[in-house]
N, C-alpha and C positions, 0 to 999 in steps of 0.2 A: 603537222598541219593544224590539228585541232587546238594545240597549245598556242599556235600563232593567232588563231581567231580569238581565243579567250584573252590573250594579251592585248590585241588590238582594241577589243571592247573596253578593257581596263584603262587604256590610255585615253580613250574617248570620254569615259566617265570622269577621269581626272580633270579634263578640260571643262566638261559640262558643269561639274559641281565645284570648280575652283579648289581642288584638293592638292594644291601645290606643296603643302607641308609633307605629304608622303610620296611626292613625285620621285625623289632619289631612290627609294626602296623599290617602287614599281619599275623604274627605268633600268636599274641594275639587274633586275630579274628578267625583264622582257628583252631589252636591247643587249644585255650582256650574256644571256644564256638561251634565248629562244629564237628571236627574229633573224639571227645571222644565218639560219638555215633556209630562210624564205625571202630575204631581202639583201640588197647590197651592203657590204660591210661599212661603207662610208655613211650610210644612214644610221647604223649603230653608233659609229664614232660621233656624229653630230649630236645625237640624242643623249649619249653617255656624257658628253661634255656639258650638255644642258643640265643633266642630273647632278653632276659635280657642282656646277655653279649655283644651282638652287639649294642644294644641301649645305654648301658653305655659307651662303648668304642668310639662310634661315637660322643656322647654328643649332638646329634641333636634331638633324640627322646627318651629322658630320661623318659618322662611321660608314653609313650608306654611300655618302659622297666619295669616300676613299675607295670603296669597292667599285664605284663607277670609274674611278681613276685607273684601277688595275685593268679593267676590261676595255677602257678607252685606249690605253697604250697598246694593249695586245691587238685590238681590232685595227688600230691605225697602222701598226707595223705590218700585219698580215694583208692589209688592203693596199700596201705600197705607197703610203704617204712619204713625202720627202723626208729623208732620214735626219738631215740637219735641223729642219723645222721640228720634227718629232723629238729630237734630243733636247731642244730648248723647252718644249712643253713638258717632257718627262722630268726635266730638272725642276721646273716650277712645281709640279705635283709632289716631288720628293721634298722640296723645300717646305711646302705647306704641311706635309705629313710629319716632317721633323719638328716643325714648330708646335704641332699638336701632340708630339711624342707618341705617334701612332705606330708603334714598333711592329704590330701585326701585319700591316699592309706594306711597309717600306721594302721588305725583302723581295716581294713579288715584282714591284716596279723597278727595283734596282737590278733584278735579273734581266729585264728587258732593256734597261739602260746600257748594261754591259754589252748586250747583243748589238744594239744600235751603234754604240761607240766603236766596237770592233769592226763592224762593216763599213763605217765611215773612214776610219784611219788606223785600223788594227789596234784600237784601244788607247791611242794617244790622248783622246779627249776625255778619258775616264776620270781624270782628276781636274777637269775644267770647272767644276762647281766650287763655290766657296764652302769649305767643310768646317764643321766643328769637331769636337771629340767623338761624336757619334757618326763616324764615317761609314760608307757602304761596307768596307772591310769588316767593321765591327758587327754588322748585321748579317753578313753572309751565312754565319753559322745558324741563324734563325730561319733561313730560307728553306722552304720545303725541297726535298731532294727531287720530287717530281717536277717542280717548276724549273729547277736548275737543269735537269736533264733535257727537258723540253727546249730550253734556250740553247743548250750546247748542241743539240741536234740541228737546230736552225742555223746556228753560227757555222758549224762545220760544213753543212750543205752549201751555203753561199760562199764559203771560202774554198770550196773544192776539195775538202779533206774527206775523201770517200770512206776510208776505214774508220775514222773517228765518227763520222755521221752514222755509219752502220752500227757502231758500238752504242751510241747514245739513243738511236732510234729503237733498237732492241729493248733497251731499258725502259724507254717511255711506253712502248706498246705493251709492256708487261704490267703497267700500273693499272690497278683495278678501277680506281675512281678518277681516271684521267679526264673525262668529259668527252662527249661525242665529237664536238668540233675540233678539239685538240687532237683527237685520234685521227680524224679525217686529214688534218693538216700534216701530221707526221707520216701517215700512210702514203700520202702523195709524194712528199719529198724523199721518203725512204725508198719508194719504188723507183723514182727517177734516179736516185743515187745508185741503186743496184745495177743499173745499166752501164754505169761508168766502168770502163775497163774491158767490156765485152764488145767485140766488133760484129758478131753475128751469132746465130743460134746453134752453130756447130760446136757444142760443148757439153760437158757433163760435170759431175761432182757437186759438192755442197754449194759452191757459189752460183753455179748455173741453176740449181734447184731454187736457190734463194730468189733469183730474178723472177722466175715463174710464179713462185708463191706470193711474193710481195705484189707483183703486178695483178694477180688474180684477186687478192684481197682488196687492193686499193681501187681497181677499176670497178669492182662490184659496188663498193660503198659510194664511190664518187658518182657513178651513173644514177644511183638511187637519189643522191642529194641534188644532182642536176635537174631531176624532175621537179624538185621543189623550188630551186632557184637556178635557172640557167645562167644568169649573169655572174653568179658567184662560183659555179663549179664546172660549167661546160668547157672552159679553156683548159682546165686541168684534165678532164676526160680526153679531149682531143690530143693534148700533149703526150699523155701516157700512151694512147693508142698509136700515135706517131712513132714513139720510141720503140714500141713493140713491133710495129710494121717494119721499121728500119732494121731492127734486130733480126727479123725474119727475112730480110733482103727483099721485101715487097716495096720497091723503091717508089713507084708511082703512087701507090696508096699512101705511103708515108709522106710524100710531098703534099698531098691533099690534106692530110691530117695536120701537118705542121702549119699549113696556110690557115686552116680553120682555128687552130690554137692561137695563132698570132692575131687574127681578126677578133676572136672572142675576147682575148685578154685586153686588147686595145679598146674594144667597145665597153668593157666592164670598168675600164680605168685602172687596171692592175698593172702599173708601169713596170714593176719588177718582174712579174711573170710574163709580160709582153717581151721584155728583154731576154728572159730565159728561153722563151719559145724561139725567138730569133737566133739566139746563140746555138741552141740544139739543132735547129734547122740548118744553120751554117755548117756545123760539124757534119751533118748528114750529106749536104751537097758537096762538101770538100771530099768526103770519103768516096762518093760515087764519081768524082772527077769533074764536077761542074764548079770550077774555081771562081769564076766571075760572080756567079749567083751566091756562092758561099761568102765571098768578100762583101757583097752587098748586105747580106744578112748580118755579118759581123759588124758592119757599120751601124745598121739599125739597132742592134743589140747594145752597142756602145752608147748610142744616144739615149736609149732608155735607161741604162744604168747611171748615166750622168744626171738625168732627170730625177732618178730615185735618190741620188745623193751619195 
């Protein structure tokens, strides 16, 4: 919270003294690493885009501009921006990075491009850019293993590949310098993924223990984050609570939590997580024999996913 206040003062001083020359460096630090805990991700996306544009137009802080690009693409994806639109913007950033021969930043953006492309059409659009000899394949080897695993975990979650998601999530959560927001993101999806394949809490063994452990870790971290930014984290808290309540056969309480998750995600503008909440609610209603309600939620989920792209 204190870091957020300091960052806000810094951005005000930038405007007051017309210090646009250093704006990219301040914006990548503030909107790329601080304010996403206290403000909507879309605000971060808009300002990181500005940081990139100012950095490129000035020509003085191109490197900072490219780090704005990395965080922009990441925040845009996590906020549920339309995937087709984001793919085009990502290609533009990669094109500029290639022109400037900035090999350090290309692998990070390429990793997210792969994720976006896979979710759109299972990777068929991966070769849609005009390539020269320095193709994404040539730079994959330079990409950090941490960023690769992070994206693989996201990909496998949204593709419904439970075992693969679990595998990569474990790897990501073992990374020492992962970053708190990245850790929160993977905790959320890993905990949701852990519920897949379990119908209720009448179980035991390592997989059953994993559900409880991941839920406990994720819900604790997300509740703390929701106190800082309800718009960014409350829907995640409600959805995890709903899954646990359904897991424990507390059907009425689960219904209320699913409804809260859906409303919260919709209000925050996270269309992908709105669709996810509707989808999981639909599975719950189907399981307890309320087929018509389940069908309605499946339809809502489909509309959200179409909007996401």
